[in-house]
Residue frames as qw, qx, qy, qz and C-alpha x, y, z in Angstrom:
[[0.011, 0.887, 0.460, 0.021, -0.04, -0.03, -0.04],
 [0.434, 0.447, -0.032, 0.781, 1.34, 3.42, -0.94],
 [0.333, -0.506, -0.429, 0.670, 1.99, 5.98, 1.80],
 [0.164, 0.928, 0.334, -0.002, 0.35, 9.40, 1.52],
 [0.537, 0.379, -0.034, 0.753, 2.57, 12.19, 0.11],
 [0.382, -0.731, -0.380, 0.419, 2.87, 14.41, 3.25],
 [0.332, -0.261, 0.162, 0.892, 5.08, 16.92, 1.45],
 [0.039, -0.373, -0.555, -0.742, 2.48, 17.60, -1.23],
 [0.347, -0.718, -0.598, -0.076, -0.25, 17.88, 1.49],
 [0.455, -0.553, -0.192, 0.671, 1.92, 20.24, 3.52],
 [0.175, -0.031, 0.322, 0.930, 2.49, 22.52, 0.42],
 [0.172, -0.564, -0.670, -0.451, -1.34, 22.47, -0.26],
 [0.414, -0.762, -0.465, 0.176, -2.22, 23.63, 3.27],
 [0.428, -0.362, 0.012, 0.828, 0.67, 26.15, 3.27],
 [0.067, 0.176, 0.469, 0.863, -0.70, 27.77, 0.07],
 [0.279, -0.626, -0.658, -0.311, -4.26, 27.60, 1.25],
 [0.439, -0.717, -0.367, 0.398, -3.53, 29.32, 4.61],
 [0.310, -0.241, 0.144, 0.908, -1.32, 31.93, 2.93],
 [0.038, -0.395, -0.574, -0.716, -4.28, 32.73, 0.60],
 [0.377, -0.746, -0.548, -0.034, -6.58, 33.16, 3.59],
 [0.455, -0.532, -0.159, 0.696, -4.01, 35.40, 5.30],
 [0.180, 0.059, 0.381, 0.905, -3.72, 37.59, 2.16],
 [0.186, -0.596, -0.618, -0.477, -7.54, 37.82, 1.94],
 [0.468, -0.723, -0.428, 0.273, -7.76, 38.79, 5.65],
 [0.401, -0.387, 0.022, 0.830, -5.05, 41.43, 5.24],
 [0.055, 0.272, 0.469, 0.839, -6.78, 42.91, 2.19],
 [0.344, -0.706, -0.565, -0.253, -10.06, 43.14, 4.00],
 [0.506, -0.681, -0.267, 0.457, -8.43, 44.68, 7.16],
 [0.384, -0.157, 0.192, 0.889, -6.19, 47.03, 5.13],
 [0.004, 0.460, 0.515, 0.723, -9.12, 48.35, 3.17],
 [0.421, -0.755, -0.503, 0.002, -11.09, 48.93, 6.28],
 [0.489, -0.535, -0.092, 0.682, -8.26, 51.00, 7.78],
 [0.275, 0.036, 0.347, 0.896, -7.72, 52.96, 4.55],
 [0.121, -0.596, -0.583, -0.539, -11.40, 53.78, 4.18],
 [0.438, -0.714, -0.490, 0.242, -11.68, 54.97, 7.72],
 [0.387, -0.205, -0.026, 0.899, -9.42, 58.03, 7.16],
 [0.193, 0.784, 0.407, -0.426, -11.38, 61.29, 7.09],
 [0.351, 0.858, -0.117, -0.358, -11.63, 63.18, 3.79],
 [0.452, -0.372, 0.727, 0.359, -9.60, 60.44, 2.09],
 [0.478, 0.395, -0.552, -0.558, -9.33, 59.39, -1.51],
 [0.955, -0.029, -0.044, -0.292, -10.65, 55.93, -2.26],
 [0.956, -0.018, -0.124, 0.266, -8.36, 53.23, -0.84],
 [0.545, 0.272, -0.263, 0.748, -6.00, 55.77, 0.76],
 [0.391, -0.789, -0.386, 0.274, -5.79, 58.79, 2.98],
 [0.321, 0.696, -0.048, 0.640, -4.67, 62.36, 3.44],
 [0.422, -0.273, -0.472, 0.724, -3.09, 64.30, 6.29],
 [0.050, -0.784, -0.405, -0.468, -5.57, 67.04, 7.18],
 [0.544, -0.667, -0.312, 0.402, -3.76, 68.33, 10.23],
 [0.381, -0.238, 0.165, 0.878, -1.71, 70.90, 8.41],
 [0.284, 0.793, 0.344, -0.416, -3.52, 74.08, 7.28],
 [0.085, 0.723, -0.416, -0.544, -0.99, 74.64, 4.49],
 [0.423, 0.369, -0.758, -0.332, -0.28, 71.26, 2.73],
 [0.817, -0.102, 0.408, -0.395, -2.01, 67.89, 2.87],
 [0.123, 0.398, -0.863, -0.285, -0.07, 64.85, 1.66],
 [0.846, 0.108, 0.186, -0.488, -2.11, 61.98, 0.32],
 [0.061, -0.302, 0.931, 0.197, -1.48, 58.35, -0.56],
 [0.806, 0.163, 0.298, -0.484, -3.60, 55.76, -2.35],
 [0.690, 0.022, 0.688, 0.225, -3.48, 52.65, -4.45],
 [0.023, 0.336, -0.541, -0.771, -2.58, 53.09, -8.10],
 [0.667, 0.275, -0.102, -0.685, -5.18, 52.45, -10.84],
 [0.713, 0.259, -0.611, -0.225, -3.81, 49.09, -11.83],
 [0.873, -0.450, 0.007, -0.190, -3.47, 47.65, -8.31],
 [0.889, -0.008, -0.080, 0.450, 0.31, 47.14, -8.68],
 [0.386, 0.337, -0.147, 0.846, 1.41, 50.64, -7.59],
 [0.257, -0.701, -0.476, 0.465, 0.87, 53.36, -5.06],
 [0.259, 0.673, 0.273, 0.637, 0.13, 56.99, -5.92],
 [0.348, -0.443, -0.315, 0.764, 1.13, 60.21, -4.19],
 [0.114, 0.669, 0.294, 0.673, -0.39, 63.69, -4.53],
 [0.308, -0.347, -0.486, 0.741, -0.93, 66.64, -2.29],
 [0.013, 0.856, 0.451, 0.252, -3.13, 69.62, -1.72],
 [0.365, 0.023, -0.174, 0.914, -1.57, 73.06, -1.35],
 [0.120, -0.746, -0.654, 0.039, -3.97, 75.35, 0.54],
 [0.208, -0.749, -0.062, 0.626, -2.23, 78.79, 0.42],
 [0.515, 0.857, -0.003, -0.011, -1.41, 81.26, -2.32],
 [0.849, 0.068, 0.015, 0.524, 2.18, 80.60, -3.48],
 [0.013, 0.985, -0.125, 0.118, 4.66, 83.33, -2.58],
 [0.346, 0.664, -0.601, 0.280, 8.36, 83.58, -1.55],
 [0.402, -0.421, 0.675, -0.453, 7.61, 81.74, 1.72],
 [0.771, 0.136, 0.604, -0.152, 5.95, 78.87, -0.08],
 [0.226, 0.715, -0.423, -0.508, 8.12, 78.50, -3.09],
 [0.502, 0.342, -0.754, -0.251, 9.12, 74.89, -3.94],
 [0.843, -0.241, 0.265, -0.401, 8.21, 71.38, -3.00],
 [0.191, 0.372, -0.905, -0.074, 9.61, 67.93, -2.70],
 [0.869, -0.101, 0.049, -0.483, 7.60, 64.68, -2.66],
 [0.051, 0.360, -0.930, 0.048, 8.78, 61.24, -1.45],
 [0.870, -0.151, -0.221, -0.413, 6.93, 57.88, -1.46],
 [0.184, -0.475, 0.815, -0.277, 8.03, 55.53, 1.30],
 [0.880, -0.003, -0.353, -0.318, 7.48, 51.77, 0.82],
 [0.908, -0.282, -0.240, 0.194, 8.37, 49.59, 3.79],
 [0.537, -0.745, 0.034, 0.393, 10.54, 52.41, 5.17],
 [0.543, -0.105, 0.407, 0.727, 12.51, 53.07, 2.02],
 [0.234, 0.794, 0.212, -0.519, 11.88, 56.51, 0.46],
 [0.525, 0.263, 0.504, 0.634, 12.07, 57.41, -3.18],
 [0.015, 0.514, 0.042, -0.857, 12.24, 61.08, -4.16],
 [0.454, 0.534, 0.688, 0.189, 9.53, 61.65, -6.78],
 [0.230, 0.881, 0.204, 0.360, 9.62, 65.44, -7.21],
 [0.643, -0.306, -0.146, 0.687, 12.61, 67.63, -6.47],
 [0.208, -0.381, 0.020, 0.900, 12.74, 71.36, -6.13],
 [0.130, 0.525, 0.696, 0.472, 9.47, 71.89, -8.09],
 [0.028, -0.094, 0.117, -0.988, 7.87, 75.31, -8.12],
 [0.109, 0.543, 0.760, -0.341, 4.58, 75.93, -6.42],
 [0.064, 0.068, 0.356, 0.930, 2.49, 77.91, -8.90],
 [0.486, -0.366, -0.376, -0.699, -1.20, 77.57, -7.80],
 [0.424, -0.204, 0.631, -0.617, -3.46, 76.73, -4.93],
 [0.876, 0.133, -0.059, -0.459, -5.08, 73.18, -5.13],
 [0.941, -0.117, 0.317, 0.021, -4.08, 69.63, -6.03],
 [0.181, 0.711, -0.645, -0.215, -0.64, 68.67, -7.21],
 [0.867, 0.026, 0.464, -0.181, -0.75, 65.21, -8.77],
 [0.935, -0.265, 0.105, -0.210, 0.35, 62.45, -9.54],
 [0.181, 0.614, -0.768, 0.030, 3.40, 60.40, -8.81],
 [0.953, -0.126, -0.014, -0.275, 3.30, 56.62, -8.80],
 [0.089, -0.584, 0.805, -0.063, 5.65, 53.94, -7.60],
 [0.780, 0.047, -0.544, -0.306, 5.33, 50.27, -8.69],
 [0.471, -0.422, 0.665, -0.398, 4.93, 47.65, -6.00],
 [0.888, 0.181, -0.279, -0.318, 4.57, 44.53, -8.14],
 [0.129, -0.511, 0.838, -0.139, 5.98, 41.35, -6.66],
 [0.893, -0.007, -0.344, -0.290, 5.68, 37.68, -6.91],
 [0.193, -0.552, -0.811, -0.025, 4.70, 36.10, -4.65],
 [0.187, -0.786, -0.206, -0.552, 2.36, 38.83, -3.48],
 [0.492, -0.155, -0.555, 0.653, 3.39, 40.53, -0.26],
 [0.210, -0.878, -0.421, 0.092, 2.18, 43.08, 2.18],
 [0.413, 0.364, -0.027, 0.834, 3.38, 46.69, 1.85],
 [0.278, -0.775, -0.377, 0.425, 3.28, 49.63, 4.29],
 [0.402, 0.418, 0.287, 0.762, 3.28, 52.95, 2.32],
 [0.100, -0.858, -0.348, 0.365, 3.14, 56.66, 3.14],
 [0.449, 0.665, 0.171, 0.572, 3.92, 60.01, 1.38],
 [0.412, -0.620, -0.188, 0.640, 5.95, 62.91, 2.66],
 [0.350, 0.774, 0.226, 0.477, 5.80, 66.42, 1.21],
 [0.471, -0.506, -0.159, 0.705, 8.13, 69.30, 2.16],
 [0.273, 0.895, 0.265, 0.234, 7.69, 72.94, 1.26],
 [0.597, -0.242, -0.039, 0.764, 10.62, 75.31, 1.12],
 [0.059, 0.871, 0.126, -0.471, 11.03, 79.12, 0.87],
 [0.605, 0.792, -0.049, 0.070, 12.51, 80.90, -2.15],
 [0.002, -0.809, 0.568, -0.151, 15.83, 80.99, -0.25],
 [0.623, 0.238, -0.745, 0.022, 15.85, 77.27, 0.17],
 [0.120, -0.229, 0.746, -0.614, 14.86, 77.04, 3.85],
 [0.243, -0.311, -0.913, -0.102, 12.43, 74.42, 4.96],
 [0.289, -0.258, 0.049, -0.921, 9.08, 76.03, 5.78],
 [0.679, -0.081, 0.460, -0.567, 6.50, 73.28, 6.39],
 [0.247, 0.196, -0.906, -0.283, 5.58, 69.71, 5.46],
 [0.797, -0.064, 0.150, -0.581, 3.01, 66.93, 5.69],
 [0.001, -0.206, 0.976, 0.064, 3.21, 63.14, 6.09],
 [0.666, -0.127, -0.393, -0.622, 0.16, 61.13, 4.92],
 [0.791, -0.294, 0.431, -0.319, -1.42, 58.34, 6.91],
 [0.038, -0.383, 0.896, 0.222, 0.28, 54.96, 6.35],
 [0.844, 0.142, -0.044, -0.516, -1.68, 52.47, 4.34],
 [0.360, -0.316, 0.876, 0.052, -1.11, 48.71, 4.40],
 [0.814, 0.341, 0.056, -0.467, -2.01, 46.43, 1.52],
 [0.587, -0.171, 0.744, 0.269, -1.10, 43.42, -0.52],
 [0.387, 0.489, -0.390, -0.678, -0.84, 43.43, -4.34]]
């Protein structure tokens, strides 16, 4: 009589349980992301700063994250340039460097791919820094952190 293939059964249960874990994380992550006040779908914005509000959300294709921000003042010499970073799992990538603020409203969009096989869980946030015309840091904003699996 042939013995059961325990290695194959073990791989099956490992994959099955991993799929359940990913499904649970997706559900939990979307609940946290949607709970942020005044947030974009599947993301969130920092509304604590009256000058600039950094935002993060999932990219359109599900394999990237997107950064944007809202500038709430009239640009002048004290609000002159901006920098934008996207942080994925603690590693920041500079997306916009020394760009000129020219209007009040939404500055958009910078994306960073997060495609991986096998799928994994990511923690993402956006940081925006505003500088004066003489290059001195004036104010900034850090978005809420979102957690998701692609």
